[in-house]
KOLKOL-382448 format. One record per residue: residue in three letters; x, z, y of N, C-alpha, C in turn. Coordinates in steps of 0.2 Angstrom, whole numbers, plus 2048, in hexadecimal, padded with zeros to 3 digits. Example, Ala and Ser with C-alpha at 12.3 -4.5 7.8 and 13.67 -1.06 7.14 Angstrom:
# KOLKOL-382448
- marke:n_east:n_up:n_north:ca_east:ca_up:ca_north:c_east:c_up:c_north
- Ala:842:827:7E4:83E:827:7EA:842:827:7F0
- Ser:840:823:7F5:844:824:7FB:840:827:800
END
This chain:
# KOLKOL-382448
- marke:n_east:n_up:n_north:ca_east:ca_up:ca_north:c_east:c_up:c_north
- Unk:352:A09:8C9:356:A05:8C5:355:9FD:8C7
- Unk:35A:9FA:8C9:359:9F3:8CB:358:9EE:8C4
- Unk:357:9E8:8C5:356:9E3:8C0:35C:9E3:8BB
- Unk:362:9E2:8BF:368:9E1:8BB:369:9E7:8B6
- Unk:368:9ED:8B9:369:9F3:8B5:364:9F3:8AF
- Unk:35E:9F1:8B0:359:9F1:8AB:35B:9EC:8A6
- Unk:35D:9E6:8A8:35F:9E1:8A3:365:9E4:89E
- Unk:36A:9E7:8A2:370:9EA:89E:36D:9F0:899
- Unk:368:9F4:89B:366:9F9:897:362:9F6:891
- Unk:35E:9F1:892:35A:9ED:88D:35F:9EA:888
- Unk:364:9E7:88A:369:9E5:886:36D:9EA:882
- Unk:36E:9F0:885:372:9F5:882:36D:9F8:87C
- Unk:367:9F9:87E:362:9FB:879:361:9F6:873
- Unk:362:9F0:874:361:9EB:86F:367:9EB:86A
- Unk:36D:9EC:86D:373:9EC:869:373:9F3:865
- Unk:371:9F8:868:371:9FE:864:36C:9FE:85F
- Unk:366:9FA:860:361:9FA:85B:364:9F6:855
- Unk:368:9F1:856:36B:9ED:851:370:9F1:84D
- Unk:374:9F5:850:379:9F9:84D:377:9FF:84A
- Unk:374:A03:84D:372:A0A:84B:36B:A0C:84A
- Unk:367:A08:84E:360:A0A:84E:35E:A0E:855
- Unk:358:A0E:856:356:A11:85D:351:A17:85B
- Unk:352:A1C:85F:34D:A22:85F:346:A20:861
- Unk:341:A24:860:33B:A22:863:33B:A22:86A
- Unk:33E:A26:86E:33F:A26:875:342:A1F:877
- Unk:347:A1D:874:34B:A17:876:346:A11:875
- Unk:343:A11:86F:33E:A0C:86E:339:A0B:873
- Unk:336:A11:876:331:A11:87B:335:A0E:882
- Unk:33B:A11:883:33E:A0F:889:33F:A07:889
- Unk:341:A04:883:343:9FD:882:33C:9F9:884
- Unk:337:9FC:881:330:9F8:882:32E:9F8:889
- Unk:32F:9FE:88C:32D:9FE:894:332:9FA:898
- Unk:338:9FA:897:33D:9F6:89A:33C:9EE:899
- Unk:33A:9EC:893:338:9E5:892:332:9E3:895
- Unk:32D:9E8:895:327:9E6:899:328:9E5:8A0
- Unk:32C:9EA:8A3:32E:9E9:8AA:331:9E3:8AC
- Unk:336:9E1:8A7:339:9DB:8A8:335:9D5:8A8
- Unk:330:9D4:8A3:32B:9CF:8A3:327:9CF:8A9
- Unk:324:9D4:8AB:320:9D5:8B1:324:9D2:8B7
- Unk:32A:9D4:8B8:32E:9D2:8BD:32F:9CA:8BD
- Unk:330:9C7:8B8:331:9C0:8B7:32A:9BC:8B9
- Unk:324:9BF:8B6:31E:9BD:8B8:31C:9BD:8C0
- Unk:31E:9C2:8C3:31D:9C3:8CA:321:9BE:8CE
- Unk:328:9BD:8CC:32C:9B8:8CF:329:9B1:8CE
- Unk:327:9B0:8C8:325:9A9:8C7:31E:9A7:8CB
- Unk:31A:9AC:8CB:314:9AC:8CF:316:9AB:8D7
- Unk:31A:9AE:8D9:31C:9AE:8E0:31F:9A7:8E2
- Unk:323:9A4:8DD:326:99E:8DE:320:998:8DE
- Unk:31C:999:8D9:316:994:8D9:312:994:8DF
- Unk:311:99A:8E2:30D:99B:8E8:310:998:8EE
- Unk:316:997:8EE:31A:994:8F3:31C:98D:8F3
- Unk:319:989:8EE:31A:982:8ED:316:97E:8F2
- Unk:319:97A:8F5:315:975:8FA:317:96E:8F7
- Unk:312:96A:8F8:312:963:8F6:312:95E:8FD
- Unk:317:95A:8FD:317:955:903:314:94F:901
- Unk:30E:94D:904:30B:947:902:30E:941:905
- Unk:30D:93B:903:310:935:906:30F:934:90D
- Unk:309:936:90F:307:936:917:30B:93B:91B
- Unk:30F:93F:918:313:944:91B:30F:94B:91C
- Unk:309:94C:91A:306:952:91A:309:957:914
- Unk:308:95D:916:30B:962:911:305:966:90F
- Unk:305:967:908:2FF:96A:905:302:970:901
- Unk:2FF:976:901:301:97B:8FC:2FE:97A:8F5
- Unk:302:97B:8F0:300:97A:8EA:2FA:97F:8E8
- Unk:2F4:97D:8E6:2EF:981:8E5:2F0:985:8DE
- Unk:2EE:98C:8DF:2F0:990:8D9:2EB:98F:8D3
- Unk:2EC:989:8D0:2E7:988:8CA:2E9:98C:8C4
- Unk:2EF:98F:8C4:2F1:994:8BF:2ED:99A:8BE
- Unk:2EA:99C:8C4:2E6:9A2:8C4:2DF:9A1:8C0
- Unk:2DD:9A7:8BD:2D7:9A7:8B9:2D1:9A7:8BE
- Unk:2CC:9A3:8BE:2C7:9A3:8C2:2C2:9A8:8C0
- Unk:2BF:9AC:8C5:2BA:9B1:8C3:2B4:9AE:8C3
- Unk:2B0:9B0:8BE:2A9:9AD:8BE:2A4:9B2:8C0
END
């Protein structure tokens, strides 16, 4: 299932929950689909942040340091 299909299914389950309610299986499916969507957004955001480069006034290009990562102690 691609992301567009997942989003359509999430929306369909939301509308069904508002109108009739969901079965336990549908609630589980909705939860899983939402988590997959959030994980996808996080991966995409991390990939974008990892590819940011800063051009300094002297013309040098520096990759943005991943300061958003948790440091291991």
